[in-house]
N, C-alpha and C positions, 0 to 999 in steps of 0.2 A: 567353642563359641558359637558354631551354627545351632547347636541344640538350644541355647539360650535366646537366639533370635526367633526360633520358631515356637519358643514356649510363650503364647500369648496369654497364659494365665499367671505369669510372673508379675510381680508387682512393679519391676523396672525392666528395661530392655536388656540391661547388662547388670548383673549382681555387681555393686560397687567394689566390694574387697576383692572378688575373684577378678572383675575387670582389671583392677589396678595391677594383681599380680601377673595377670597374663600379659598386659601391656608392659609391665616393667621387663619381662624377659624379652619381648620383642625389641623394645628400645634400649636394651643394655649397651652402655657406653663402650663396652669392650668390642663391639661389632665394628667391622671397617664400613666406610661410607656406602660401598657398594653393596656389601651383605645387608646393611640397614635398608638400603633403598629396595632391594629384592624383597626383603622380609616385609616391609611395609606395603608393598604392592601386593604380595600374596595374601598378607593378613586381611587388608581391606577388600581385595577381590573376593575372598572366601565370605568376608562379612556381608557384601552387597549381594552376593548370589544367593545367599540364604534368606533375603528379606521376602516377606509375604504378607498379605493382608494386614492385619493390625500392626504387625512389627514394622511393615513397609511405611504405614503413616506415622509411626514414631520416628523412623529415620528422617522423613521430611520436616519434622517438628524440632529435630535436635542439630546441635552443632556437631561437626566431625569429632571434636574432642569428647564431647559428651557421649557420643556413640561408643567410645572406648571406655567410659567409665573412669576418666582421669581428671584430677583437679590441678590444672596447671598454675594456679595461683600459690601453690606451696613453694615455688622456687622461681626467680626470674634469672638465675644465673645462666649465662650462655653455656656452661659446661654441665648444668643440671636439668631438672625438668623443664625449665623455660627454653633452653636450646632444643630439647627433644620435641616440645610442642612446636617450635618454628620448623623443624625438620619434618615432623608428621604433617603439619598443615602444608607445607611446601609439597611433600610428596602426595598427599591426598589432591591438591589441586593440579599438579602436573601430570598425574597419571589417570585421573578420573574425570575432571571437570572438563566440559566442553570448551574448545577453543572460542573465544568470544572477545568482543570489545564493549566498553562502557559507552553508552549514548549520553548526551547532554542533560538528560533528566533523571540520570541515576538508575537507568534501565541497562540491559544486556542485549547485545545483538549477536547470535551465534553465528560463527563463521561457517557459511554453508560449504565452502570448498575443503573444510577440514573435518568432516563428520566421520565417525566411525564407519567402517565398511560392512559390518554385519549387525543383525539385529540385536544379538545378546550383548555385543559390546555397547551398542547405542542405549539399551535399556539400562545397563549398569551406570553408564556415564551420565544419563539423563537424571536418574535418581540422585546421584552424587552431586551433580551440578545444582539441582534445586536446592539441596541441603546447604551446599556451600555458599550460593548466592543469598539465600535467606539469612545465613549467619553474618554475611558482611553487609547486609542492609540493602541489597539490590531490590528494585521495584518490578518493573515490567520486563518480561522476556520476549524477544522477537526470534522465533525459530522458523528459518527458510529452509523448506525440504525441496530439493530439486526433484525432477521426474525420476531420476535414477536412484533415488532414495525414497520413493514413494511407500515402500514397504515399512517405513518408519512412522507414517501417519498414524495407524492405529495405536501404536505404542504412546505416542505423544498424547493423543486424545485420551487414552486410559489414564495417564498421568494428570490430567486435568487442563490440557492445552485446548484452546478455542480457535476454530477457524477464523481467519480475517479476511484474507481474500487469496484469490488464485489467478495466475497467469499462465500462458502457454507452457511455460518451462518450470513453474514451481507453484507450490502452495505455502502461504505464510500462516503460521500459527502463533499465538499469543498466550501468555500466562502471566497473571497478576498476582505477586507474591504477598503484599501486605494484607492484613485482614481489615480492609477498608474498601469503599467503592473504588472500582477500577478507573484510572485516570487515562488509560491508553486511548488514542484518537480511534475512532471507528473507521470502517472502510470508507472509500470514496462514495458520496452520496449521490453524486450527479453524472449525467452523460451531457455532452455538449455538442449541439448541432448548428448548422449554418445554412443560409439561403442566400443566393445571389440575384439581386434585381439589376439586371444588365439591361439598359436602353440605349439605342443608338440614336443618331442625329435625326432618323426619319419617325422618331418616337414609337419605334417598335420595340417590343419588349422579348428578350430571349427566353423561350419556353420550352418545356419538354413533357412528353407522356411517357410514364414509367411503365415497364413490363409487369412489375408486380406491385400492385397496390390495393388498398381497400375498396370496396364497392362504392364508397361515397365519391372516390376520384376516378372511377372508371370512366375513360374517355375524356377526362378533363386535361387542360393544359395548365402546367403549374411551373413555378420557379425551380430552378436546379437546386438541390439540397443534398445535404449529407452530414456525416459526423466529422469532427476534427480528430486528427490523429495525436497520439502522445507527443508532448513536447512541441505541438505545432500551434502558431498563432492563429487567432480567430480570422484575421484578414487574409493569411496565407492559405488556410482551409478553405475560405470561401472562393478564392481564385482557382484553387486546385480542383475542388468539386465541379466548377463550371468547366474547366479544361477537360477534366476526365469525361463528362457526361456529353458535352457538346462540341469539343475540340476548339472552342472559341477562346482566344487569350484575352486576359481582362486586366484592369489596374484597379486597386481598392480605392474607393472615395471616402466613404465613412460607414459607421454602423448608425442605421436609421432607427432601429428599435430591437428590443428583445423580448422574448416571452419566457416565462418561468412557470413550469407545471409540475406536478407531483404524481406519484405511483403510476409511473409511465410503463417502462420496460423492467421487469424484474423488481417492481417496487421502488425503483430509483426515481429520482427528480431529473427533470430536463430543463436545460437552458437552451434556447434557439435564438440565434442572432440573424437579423436581416441586414444584409450588407448591400449598399448601393456600389455597383462596379461599373467602370468605363471600358466598353470594348475597345481593343487595339487591333482586333481581326474580325472578319465577318463570316467566313467559310465554316459550315457546320460539318462535323464528322462525329457521329454518336458513338457512344459505348453500346455495342449491341448486346452485352451480357445483361444491362441494367435498364437501357432505354429503348423504348418502342419507337419514338420519333422526337425531333426537335425542329423548331423553326423560329423565325423572327415574326411576330404577331403584334399588330397594331395595338396600342395601349387601350384605346377604347373597347375594342373587341375582347381583350383580355379580362377587362374589369366587369364587362356585362355577363361573364359565365355565371351560371346558376350557383356553383359552389362558393363563389365569392360573395354574390349578392345575398345569399340566404345565410351567410355566417357572419356574425358580428366581428369576430377577430380578424378574419380576412379582410373584411371591408375597412376595418381601422388600419390595418397594415398598408393597404393600397391608398387609403386616404393620406397616410403619413408620407408615403412614397412620392404621391403627386404634389404634395405640399413642399417637399424637397425639391422637386424638379422646378417648382415655381419660385424658389428661393425664398420660400416663406418660412423654412424650417432648416435648422442646422442639425446634422447628426455628429456622432462621436468619432472624432479623428484619432488615429493611432501616434502615440508619442513615446519614444525610447527614454527611459529613465534608469538611473542607478540609484538604489537606496543605501544609505549608510547602515542601515538595520541588518541587513545581511550581505551587502556588496555585490548583489546579483543585478544583472541587466534585465529589465522586464519592460512590459507595453503598458502604458497608462491611456485609457481612452476618455476622451473629454472634448467639450466643445468650447469655443472661445467667444468672449463678449464682442470681439472685433475679429471676424474669421478671416484666416489667411486665404482661404479657399475662395477664388474669385467667383465660383459658381454658387457660393451660398452668401447671400447678403443680409440675411436675418440677424438682427441683434439680440 
């Protein structure tokens, strides 16, 4: 059987008649179920280990039954060929197809915790899995490879898997089976940042000087800013960043504005939310790893800085914040909601025509 797999000049991967005769001997009903399972595993293992180049491509285009040259339509009897087909199919799936679950879109999510332990076994299982998933009409394949299985990445890429994203502990790869445009969602396209506009009763703004910044902000006093963490709310990220950089505790009031920019870091888009925060403490204790200095600065002095006066976007942000202080503008407040669509709790940001916040009287 191995010689026929390697013979790429043959008109078929398996000669039909010979394939039936050999399969017939393997699937003989006189075998016990244990002998049958061993025979099936051994035969398919030899089959897959012999796959190379053009023969390997034929494997991925064929159903498991076709690879053996057997026509299961000849009999549907449970004691005949139909029963043998069922046993072969079950043996093929149980012994070689990677453990996985089906997602709601007809795709496959491979179980990262039950991957083979060595490269040879993974190579065989991956080829068999693609053949099986194609035969049963699966679409997208999600393959998560942990760091301790990183040696499997080149094998998957050689099979046609594409990089999707990577985290500290794993890399995610995908494979689109149908011969049509890929419908799998792309990797996350945005990073999300927050800035805290914290102002006290003396009309002083909490500002910082960063240790590491571009030349345009060298020596400038700016608002505390940073990126939100995974699964973190916008308002939680804003209060956390202010606390980490300055040591000042704050309460979220509302989102006064947000900026959307593209091709920022690693060609990702960027969402940046300006949040108005109310201070509940005054003592400053800076994070010396990131921050050079922090202080309470009079609002008028802060706005007069050249980097604000010479930049249209910063000017606009300050104008909005001042209008908010004058109660001529209402920002977006956070409201917990539950949608029947997915049953999840989430946060919806919006303003009201009749604001509940006594500090915002704008209609």
